[in-house]
N, C-alpha and C positions, 0 to 999 in steps of 0.2 A: 504494500500500500504506500502511496505517496503522501505520507503524513508529515505535516510541517508545523503543527501547533497543537497545544493542549490547553483547553479552557478548564479552569477549576471553579466550582462553586465555592462559596465562603463558609457560611454557617452550616455546621453539620458535616462538612467535608474537610476544610483546612483548620477551622477553629470551632471551639465550643464555649458556651457560657460557663464560667466557674460557679457563679452564684447569681441568680436572677431575682429581682424584686417581683413579687406577685401582684396582680391587680388588687387583691384583698389588702395587702400591706400598704399599697399606695392609697387606697380608699381610706384606710384607718388613719393614715397620716393626715389626709385632708380633713377628715371628720374631727380629729383632735384639734385642728387649727381653725375649726369653725366653718368649713366649706363642705357642702353636701355634694360630693362626687363619689359615685359608687363603682364597683369593679367592672361591670359590663359596659357602663358608659365610658369609663376611662379606656378600656381595651379597644372599644370600637373607634373612638376618636383618635387614639394613638395609631391604630392600624391605618386609618384613613390618611392621616398626615404622613405616615411613613411611605405609603404606597402611591398616594395621589399628589399631595402638596410638595413633599420633598423633591421628587423628580422635576417638578415644574419651577420651584422657587429656590430651593436649597436653604438649609439652615446650618450655620457653621459650627454650632456647638450644642450641647445638651440643653442649655438654658433657652436658647431661641427656639429649639424644637418644642420644648414644654410650653412655652408661651403660645405657639401656634396651636397646640392641642387645646389649650384653654380658650383660645379664640373660637375654635370650632365648637366648643361647648358653650360659648357665649357667657363665660364666667371670668370676672376680673379678680385677680389675686394679688396681694401685696408682694413686692419684690423680694423681701426676706424669705417668705414661704417658698417662692419659686426657686430661689437660690438653695434653700435647704433640700428641696426635692432633687434638684440637679446634683447636689453633692451626694445624696443617697444613691442615686443612679450610678454615679461615677465610682462609688465604693463597692457596689454590688453587681451591676451589670457589666462585668469585665470579661473579655474574651481571652482565651489561651489557645495556643497551637495544639493540635493533636500530635501525639508522639511520632506519627509517621509522615507528617506534613513536610518537614524539612528535607528528608531523604527523597521524597517523591518529586518535589519541585526541583531539587538539585539534579535528580536523574533526568528529568525532562530537558534541562539545559545541557547536560552531558551528552544527550542524544542529538543536540543541535537544534532543538525545537523551540519555537516561539511559545511564550506562555502568557496567560491572562487570568485574572480573577474576574468573575462575572457575578455581580450581586446588586440588589436594590439598596442594601444597607449603606448608610453614610460612612465615608472613609474615616471620619473622626471617631467613630464608634470602635473601629477595629484596628486603627493604624499602629497602636503600640503593640498589639498582639502579634502582628505580622512583621515587626521590625527586623527580626532575624532572617526572614526570607524575602523581604520587600524588593531587594535588589535583583532577585531572580525573575521578576515579572516585567514583561515588556509593556503591558497595559493593565491597569486596574480600573475596570469599568463599573461605575456605580450608577444608581438611579438618576442622580443629577447629571452626570456626564452623558448618559444616554438620552436623558429627557423622557424616560419611561421607567415603569417597573418591569420586573423580569418576565412576567407572563406575556409581555409585548415583544414580539420577535425583533422589534427595532433594536433592543439592547444587544442582541447577538449580531445583528447586521452591522451595527456600529463597531463592535469589537472586531469583526472580520475585516472591516474597512481599515481600521487603525493598524492592523497587523499585515495588511495587504495579502490576505489568504482567502481562498474560497472554502465554502462549507465542507466539501468533500475532502479537504486537506486537514480537517480539524477533528480532534477527539474531545468530547465534553465529558467531564467526570462530576457527578453530583449525587445527592441523596434524595432529592425530591422528584417524583415521577413526572409531574406536569412541567415544571419550569426547567428542570435539569436534563430531562430525557425526551419527553414527547415533543416539545417545541424545537429543540436542536435537531431532532431526528427529522421533523418535517422540513427543516431547512436543508437537510442533506448531510448533516454531521454524523460521525461515528459516536456512539454513546456507551458509557459504562456507568451502571447504577451502583452506587456505594451504599451497601446495607450493613452498617457497622454492627448492628445488633443481631443480624441473621434472622430478622422477623419475617422477611419476605420469602416465602417458600418456593415460589416459581418465578422465574425471570419474566418480566413483562416483555411483550413482543417488541416494543419500541426500544428496548435496551439490547445492544449487541452482546454485552456481557454483564454479569452481576458479580460483584466482589464484596468482601468484608473489610478490606484494608486498601489504602492507597498503594502499598507495596505491590499487591496483587495487580492493581490497575496498571502500574508502570511496567510490570513484567509482560502483561498482555500487549501493551502498546509497543514495547520493544520487539516482540514477536511479529506483530502486525507489520512493522516497518521492514522486517526481513522477508516478507512474502511478496 
């Protein structure tokens, strides 16, 4: 196969959350400070801002992101409370590399392949977590850079354009069936589904292969390049 690039998903593939604030904990924080914001309301507004508002407008840090969520809820909150919540997020919602991430990305570069991260997530959320491997990527495509969230094929098309490759020359590795496998497959990419827990018993038709580690994925890619 004439493979020239590997696209990596971020969350669940290269990095994982060490400790995440729950909607219930956030709601309790607001209620203690005199603001009636409940778990499902906060979750829905946060998801909307992350998927819709961020790709269009960009928010440069946690505080500005939170302020936009509150705007969506039409709730005004004092600056001190916003800052306290931002600090809570920064302390708890932190990403860390999976143990196999560094070796996998390094292997891709050793094979002479172009590499990219493809994610809707804002770079300021995960930049410190990928510091060790950031230099291995030719492109880090986020929702804002693409102007879309990941279920929109535009994100992949923009990444292909940035790397000057065509879909048939790319392998996409990720853990989510829709955004990491089905959409890239429709565009013509080769796909590897990462199932770290081994919960998926049968390989989906849209995935060329299914693996439980990034090491397995890179072994497959190396073999593909030899055929």
